N, C-alpha and C positions, 0 to 999 in steps of 0.2 A: 487526530492530531500528535504529534511525534515530538519527544525531547532530541534536539541536535545530537546530543553528547551519547554515546555509546556506553559512558559508566554510568550513567544514571539508572538505578534500579527502581525507584520508589514513582509510580505514576507517570512512568517515560512513555505509555501511549494510553490516549483515553479516545472514548468513541461518544457520540452524542445520538439520539436519534431525536426525531423532529416529524412532526404531522403537520401539513398542509394541507389546505381546501385547494380545490382547483383555481378557485378565483383567488388570488395572492399578490403582493407586491414584488415578489421575487423572482416569478416564472410568467411568462404569457400564458393567456388561458388556451390559445390555439398553438400548435406545435408550429414553428418556423418553416417557410418553403425554402426547398434546396435552392441556392444561390444560380441565376441565369449564368451561362458558359459566358465568358469576355471574348468576344471575338478578335481574332488577331492578337491574344496577347497570352502570354505565355508565365502566370502566376502560381507562386508556390507559398503553401501555407493551410493555415485551416481558415473555415468561413465563419463568420460572425453576423449575426442579423442586428440592424441597429436598434431592433426593439427586443432584442434578448435580454437573459440576464445580467442585470447591472452590478458586478460585483467588483471589488476592488482588485486591482490588478496586482498590487503589491503583497496584499495579506488574506484575500480571498473573501473578507468581509462585506457585506452588503455597503455598494458604491452611492453616497448621499450627493456625489458631483461628478461631473464629467470634464475633460479638458476642453478648456474653453475656445481653443482652436480646431483639433480635427472632431471633437464631437464624440468619440468613438469609446476612449477606453475612460473608466469610471474609478472612483477613490474615494476611501472613508472619510480622509482628512487631509489637510494639506501637507502634514510631515511626510505622508507616503505618497503625494503627487510629486514632492520635491525628490524623494528618495528614485521614484521610477525614472525624473526627467534624468536625473544622473546616469542612471543606469543605462536606458536604451531610448526612452520616448524623445529625446532632444533630437536624435537622427531619424526616427519612423513618424515622428508626427506632420513634420512637413510633405512626406511624402503620402501620408492619408489625407491631408487636409487638399490635397492637390486634385483628389481623385472628383470626378462628377457628383456635385452637389443632389442631385434628383436620384441616385442610386441607392436601391432597396438594400445592398447589401454591400460591405466593405470586407475585402479580404486583406489580411494581414499576415506579414511575412514572420515566419520564427523568429522569435526575439533573441538577439546576440547574446544576450545577458540573462541570466535566469532570476528570479525574484529569488530573496534571502529567505522568504517565508513561505512560499508555495512551491509546490514541486510539479514538476509538467504533467498534464493529463494525457491521459493515455484512452485509446477505446478498449473495451472487452467485448472479445468472443466469446458466448456462451456455448458451452458443449455439455451433453451428459457424460459421464464417465463410464466408459465400458467398464463391464464386471465379469471376471473368468476366472468362476469358481470360487472354492477356498484359498487360492493361492494370494488371495487379496485380505484374508483376513489379519487382524492385527498382528496376533502371533500363530498362524499358520505354517504348517510344515515345510514347507517351500522357502520361509522366513527362517525358519530355525536352521534347517540345512545349509542354507546360504550363510548365515551366521560362521556356522561351522568351517565353512570354507575358507572363511577369511582368516580364521586362528592361526594357520602355518604361517600364510604371507605376513601378518602382523608381527610376529616372532621373527621372523626374517627381517623384517623392518627394524624390530627393535636391534637387533645385532647390528644392522649397517648402521645405527645410527651412534654407535660405538666411535670413539676419538680414535683417529687413525695411528696415534702411536701406541694404543690399547688403554688408554686413561677411561675411566667410567665418567659417563655422564653426571651432571650436577644433578643436586637433588630438584631442581626448581624443573631442568631440562625432562629429568625422569618422569615428572608428574605429568608434565605436560604431553609427553609420549603416551604413558599409561592411560590418561583419560581418554584420549584419541581412540587407543585400543580398545577401551570399554565401550566406547560409543559403537565402534564399528561392528563388533562383536554382538551387538545389541540386537537380537530378533524386531526388536519395535522400529529400530531403524533400517534393519533390511527390509522390514515389510513396507515403510514410507518410501524406500528406496524402489521398490517393485511398481508400487503404486502410482508415485511421481512418473516412473519411468513409460507410461502409458500416453503420458504428455507432458513432456520435458518443462514446457515453457509456462506451465500454468500459473498463476499471480494470485489467485483466492479459490476456495472452496465452498460451496454454499450449499447448505442441510437442508431438507425439504421436511424431515422428520427429527424431531426433536431426541428422540432417542439413540440417533447414530452418534458416538462422540466425534471428538477431532482426530484428525491423521496425527498424531504425535511424531514427534522426529526422534525420539528417543526415549527409554523408558524413565530417565529422571526428569524430574520437574514439570511433570502433568499437572493438571489441575487439580488443586484442593476443593474445599468447600465454597460455593458460589453464593455471594450474598443473594438476596431477593430482592425483585425490583421496589424503589425506595416509594414510588407512588401507590401502588394495588396491594403491595407484600407478598404477590406470586414468587415462586420459585423462578428464577431466570433459567431457559433453556438454551441450549448451544444453536448458534445462527449461522456463523460464517468464520472462515479464517483466512487470515493473510499469509502467504507463502513467503521463504526467504527469495525466492529467483526476483519477487517486485522491487528487493532492493537494488538489484544489478540495472534491471529497466530503469527506475527512476533515477539513479545517481550517475549512471554511466557518462552523461554528456552534462552534467551540471558541474560547472566550476566551483572549486572551493565546497565540494559537497559535503554536507553534514556528515558527522560519523555515526552514522546509526547501525545498528545491529540486531539481529533475531534469529531465532530458530524457527518459530511459528506465532502467529497471535491468534488466540481463538477468543472471539466475541459472544458473549451471552447475553440475551435479552429477553424483554418480557414477553411470558408466551400470548399476552393477549393484546399487545402493541398499544396498552393503555394511553389515554390522551392524556398531555400534559396541560397544567392550566393554562390560562392565555397569558399569564404572568410572565410565565418562564415555558416558554415552547418548547426548550430544548433539554431532553432528559439525558442522564449520563448513564450509559450501560457500562458493564463489565467487561473488561480485556484481559484476559490471561496470557503473559510473555513468556514461551518457553525458550530458553536462551539454545543457541545450538553448542 
């Protein structure tokens, strides 16, 4: 969960872990079968099973009720149903309700207006990262050499930012440029660029080895002491990180997109995935946000 404002720094991103048995009220016991092809119809969008997860389309919480007309869209409360009706369901509901009642699947068109609270869903392609020797190490030689090669260009950039009439930049302008130059000359950032270049579209990095640190964006703002698991007391370990590329994909087609920003998000979790109590099935894990 993320705060919509980029200016929020305290608890701006939180992550929760939950363990569910195979038989639960949220997900079907057996996975849904792919929908049959509609003969002679050219329909676009995602496939949703009528028996699939009932989540509120407005906020993503457990949906306790469904639309009385089409019976395919779920809500957690009347307020969120009214919000969704005003946004887009007023248009799509009659189209869905007109489909055959005995259809096992309903094919929903992409929503014209995005939810204010739930970002669009994307499918993740999972691939192993290629490893090519020491050039991928955090402070490897190629990263350092690459950082040195940036220095002359950065100095040229500094000079090109001088005022046309010879006037020096303001203190704020100089500080901004100096910060950018510092990051670009950072060997850790150079290493980040080399690693990401193997797969520029990567949005998430998962680590199966707790000893492997996150791929930090640059030297400043790396994780400090990580608090232990509040349930069992064991030291949390790094599990996965969210990359800055995800921001572009999530927000590019969202009207009135939230002003979210991060360099990378590193998520640390309990090494034993200890079971939370039934009274509080969601356990909050620790997220370290490194700004760009």
